[in-house]
C-alpha positions in Angstrom: 98.4 110.6 105.2 98.9 110.5 101.4 96.8 108.1 99.4 98.1 104.6 98.8 97.4 102.8 95.5 98.3 99.4 93.9 100.1 98.4 90.8 99.5 94.8 89.6 100.9 92.8 86.8 98.6 89.8 87.3 101.6 87.5 88.0 101.2 83.9 86.8 102.7 81.6 89.4 104.3 78.3 88.8 101.5 75.7 88.9 98.9 78.3 88.0 97.3 79.7 84.9 96.7 83.1 83.4 93.0 82.8 84.2 93.8 82.2 87.9 96.1 85.2 87.8 93.4 87.5 86.5 90.9 86.2 89.0 93.5 86.8 91.7 93.9 90.4 90.4 90.2 91.0 90.7 90.2 89.5 94.2 93.1 91.7 95.2 91.3 94.7 93.9 88.3 93.8 96.0 90.4 93.6 99.1 92.1 96.8 98.2 88.8 98.6 97.8 87.7 97.4 101.3 91.1 98.5 102.7 90.8 102.0 101.4 93.4 102.0 98.6 92.7 104.8 96.0 93.6 103.1 92.7 94.2 99.6 91.3 96.3 99.7 88.1 97.3 96.9 85.7 100.4 97.1 83.5 100.8 96.1 79.8 103.5 93.6 79.1 103.9 91.2 76.2 105.5 87.9 75.5 106.1 87.3 79.2 104.7 83.9 80.5 104.6 85.2 84.0 102.4 88.3 83.3 98.7 87.9 82.4 97.8 91.6 81.8 98.8 92.0 78.2 95.3 92.8 77.0 95.2 95.6 79.6 91.8 97.1 78.8 90.1 93.7 78.8 91.6 92.8 82.1 90.6 96.2 83.6 87.0 95.6 82.5 87.1 92.3 84.5 88.5 94.0 87.5 86.3 97.0 87.4 83.2 94.8 87.0 84.1 93.1 90.3 84.5 96.4 92.3 82.4 99.4 92.9 84.4 102.4 94.2 88.1 102.0 93.7 89.6 103.7 90.7 90.8 101.2 88.1 93.4 102.0 85.4 96.5 101.3 83.4 99.9 101.6 84.8 100.3 101.7 82.0 99.2 101.3 78.4 102.3 101.4 76.2 101.0 104.0 73.8 103.6 103.3 71.0 102.0 99.9 70.6 98.6 101.3 69.7 96.9 103.9 67.6 95.6 106.7 69.9 92.1 106.3 68.6 92.0 102.6 69.6 93.1 103.5 73.1 90.5 106.3 73.3 87.8 103.9 72.2 88.9 101.2 74.7 89.1 103.5 77.7 86.1 105.5 76.5 84.2 102.2 76.7 85.6 101.5 80.2 84.6 105.1 81.3 81.1 104.6 79.9 80.7 101.4 81.8 82.3 102.6 85.0 81.8 106.4 85.2 84.3 108.3 87.3 86.5 105.3 88.1 88.8 104.9 85.1 92.4 106.2 84.9 94.6 106.0 81.8 98.3 105.8 82.5 100.5 106.0 79.5 104.0 104.7 79.0 106.5 105.3 76.2 108.4 102.0 76.3 107.2 98.9 74.4 106.7 96.7 77.5 108.4 93.8 75.8 111.4 92.7 73.7 112.3 94.2 70.4 111.1 91.3 68.3 107.7 91.3 70.0 107.6 95.1 69.7 108.0 94.8 66.0 105.2 92.2 65.9 102.9 94.6 67.8 103.8 97.7 65.8 103.7 96.0 62.4 106.9 97.6 61.2 106.3 101.1 62.7 109.7 102.0 64.1 109.4 105.6 65.1 106.4 105.4 67.4 108.3 106.3 70.6 109.5 109.4 68.9 105.9 110.5 68.2 104.8 109.9 71.9 104.2 113.6 72.7 102.1 114.0 69.6 100.2 110.8 70.2 99.4 111.9 73.8 98.0 115.2 72.5 95.9 113.3 69.9 94.6 111.0 72.6 93.6 113.9 74.8 91.7 115.4 71.8 89.6 112.3 71.5 88.4 112.6 75.1 87.2 116.2 74.6 83.6 116.9 73.4 83.4 116.5 69.7 83.2 119.7 67.7 81.1 120.5 64.7 82.6 119.1 61.5 85.0 116.7 63.4 85.5 113.8 61.1 87.1 111.3 63.5 85.6 110.7 66.9 86.1 108.2 69.7 82.8 106.5 70.3 82.6 105.9 73.2 85.2 108.4 74.4 84.3 111.9 73.2 83.4 114.1 76.1 84.3 111.7 78.8 87.5 113.4 79.9 89.3 110.3 81.1 92.2 111.3 83.3 95.5 110.8 81.7 98.8 110.1 83.6 102.3 110.0 82.1 104.5 107.2 83.5 108.2 106.9 83.2 111.5 105.7 84.6 113.6 108.5 82.9 113.4 112.2 82.6 111.6 112.4 79.3 108.1 111.7 80.6 108.7 113.8 83.7 109.5 116.8 81.5 106.6 116.1 79.2 104.1 115.7 82.1 105.2 119.0 83.5 104.9 120.7 80.1 101.5 119.3 79.4 100.2 119.8 83.0 99.5 116.1 83.6 99.9 113.9 86.7 103.2 111.9 86.7 104.1 108.5 88.1 107.7 107.3 88.4 108.6 103.6 88.1 110.9 103.4 91.1 109.9 99.7 91.7 112.4 98.6 89.1 114.3 101.6 87.8 115.0 103.9 90.7 118.1 105.8 89.5 116.5 108.9 88.2 113.7 109.1 90.7 114.7 112.4 92.5 115.8 114.1 89.3 112.6 113.2 87.6 110.5 114.5 90.5 112.5 117.8 90.5 112.1 118.3 86.8 108.4 117.5 86.8 107.7 120.0 89.6 110.0 122.8 88.4 108.7 122.6 84.8 105.0 122.1 85.6 102.5 124.3 83.8 98.9 124.3 85.0 96.4 122.9 82.5 92.7 122.2 82.3 93.5 118.7 83.6 95.6 119.8 86.6 96.2 123.0 88.5 99.4 121.9 90.4 101.8 119.0 90.2 100.7 115.6 91.4 103.5 113.1 91.6 103.2 109.5 92.4 106.0 106.9 92.8 105.7 103.1 92.6 107.9 100.9 94.8 107.9 97.3 95.8 106.5 96.7 99.3 106.5 93.2 100.8 104.9 93.0 104.2 104.5 89.9 106.4 104.2 89.2 110.1 108.0 88.8 110.4 111.0 90.3 108.6 112.2 86.8 107.7 108.8 85.8 106.2 108.7 89.0 104.1 112.3 88.5 102.8 111.3 85.0 101.8 108.2 86.2 99.9 110.3 88.8 98.1 112.6 86.1 96.7 109.9 85.1 94.1 110.2 88.6 92.6 114.0 88.5 92.8 114.1 85.2 91.0 111.7 86.3 88.3 113.7 89.5 87.7 116.9 87.5 87.6 115.4 85.1 85.0 114.4 88.1 82.9 117.9 89.6 83.1 119.2 86.2 81.9 116.9 86.3 78.9 114.7 83.5 80.3 111.4 85.0 81.5 109.0 82.5 83.0 106.3 81.9 85.6 106.7 83.4 89.0 108.8 81.0 91.1 108.1 79.7 94.5 109.9 81.6 97.3 113.1 80.3 98.9 114.7 80.9 102.2 117.8 82.5 100.6 119.0 83.6 97.2 122.5 82.3 98.0 123.6 79.9 95.3 120.9 81.1 92.8 122.9 84.1 91.6 126.4 85.2 91.2 127.8 88.4 93.0 127.4 90.5 89.8 123.8 89.4 89.3 123.0 89.9 93.0 124.3 93.5 92.8 122.3 94.2 89.7 119.0 92.9 91.1 119.5 94.6 94.5 120.3 97.8 92.7 117.1 97.7 90.7 115.0 96.9 93.8 116.9 99.2 96.2 113.8 101.3 97.0 111.8 98.1 97.9 110.5 98.0 101.5 110.5 94.4 102.8 109.7 93.3 106.4 107.3 93.2 109.3 105.0 96.2 110.0 107.5 98.2 112.0 110.1 97.8 109.2 107.6 98.7 106.6 106.5 101.8 108.6 110.0 103.0 108.9 110.8 102.4 105.3 107.6 104.0 103.9 108.0 107.0 106.2 111.5 107.6 105.0 110.6 107.2 101.4 107.6 109.6 101.6 109.6 112.2 103.5 112.6 112.0 101.1 110.5 112.3 97.9 107.6 114.5 99.0 105.3 112.5 96.7 101.6 113.2 96.6 100.6 109.5 96.3 102.3 106.1 96.8 101.8 103.1 94.6 102.8 99.8 96.0 103.5 96.7 94.0 104.5 93.1 94.7 104.6 89.7 93.1 104.1 86.9 95.5 103.7 83.2 94.7 101.0 82.7 97.3 97.9 84.9 96.7 96.8 84.7 100.4 100.2 86.1 101.4 99.8 89.0 99.0 96.4 89.8 100.4 97.9 89.7 103.9 100.6 92.0 102.8 98.1 94.6 101.6 96.3 94.4 104.9 99.5 95.0 106.8 100.4 97.9 104.5 97.0 99.5 104.9 97.4 99.3 108.7 100.8 101.0 108.5 99.3 103.7 106.2 96.6 104.5 108.8 99.3 105.1 111.4 101.4 107.5 109.3 
């Protein structure tokens, strides 16, 4: 059995608020802790009404404060949006408050649209190109301070917060291998390069003080319910939200429907289904078969499951069913 973890975006459902979404995230993490999930990560997105985890470090402090053993981290912080020192101070603070429980996953994308990215970056346009250098700088801030070091992360220095590289392309896979860092692939919305990225990461991995051998994780959508039909209905909230995003109209997470027929045209349906083609949706037996096939095909060391459901209780139930399947694998 490989470890199972959770990626959350603190979805804001229609009729709900960002505050409720963040309380739901903490409640979900508490359930995940009791169910034996290894990690609970939140993702940084901006200018999206249906996602409440923009201030990722703040949200993580709230979640970590409501749990005691599960690892809590970012999946990820979009490093081009921030100075490495600021990230080191934020996650150094988290690590000081919650020792041995904080992960720092780093992404290279802005996590938003270009106009918002410019607002975040204040005119800095080349930050994605400096990503490898920024990762190295960030690593340095977590090492013990040396004599004469003029700039230190306080808190942060000497805390050795684990860094993960996240990606949906080959760039971060190659960089994670070269730097000897754990790697997580975003197959939950961009599955095309999954197998190529895993092969490159493993073949180009160099042992480092952080990691002696490759450790690859993949995130996929998993929607479990007591019946296949119920799971497919729950999944339509995510399908509608992604469709709205593709149409340039991001909004709150919609209520589920019985069928997507009439809500999209054939081209849109093909695009959404392609993006979510790794998703596992169904009753426990369907989920068991889907997860078994995915784990065997990819050889991943850890699985990260994600979902966006309008009904929080249904999402908790999904995690319970997934955990039961995990224990049978």
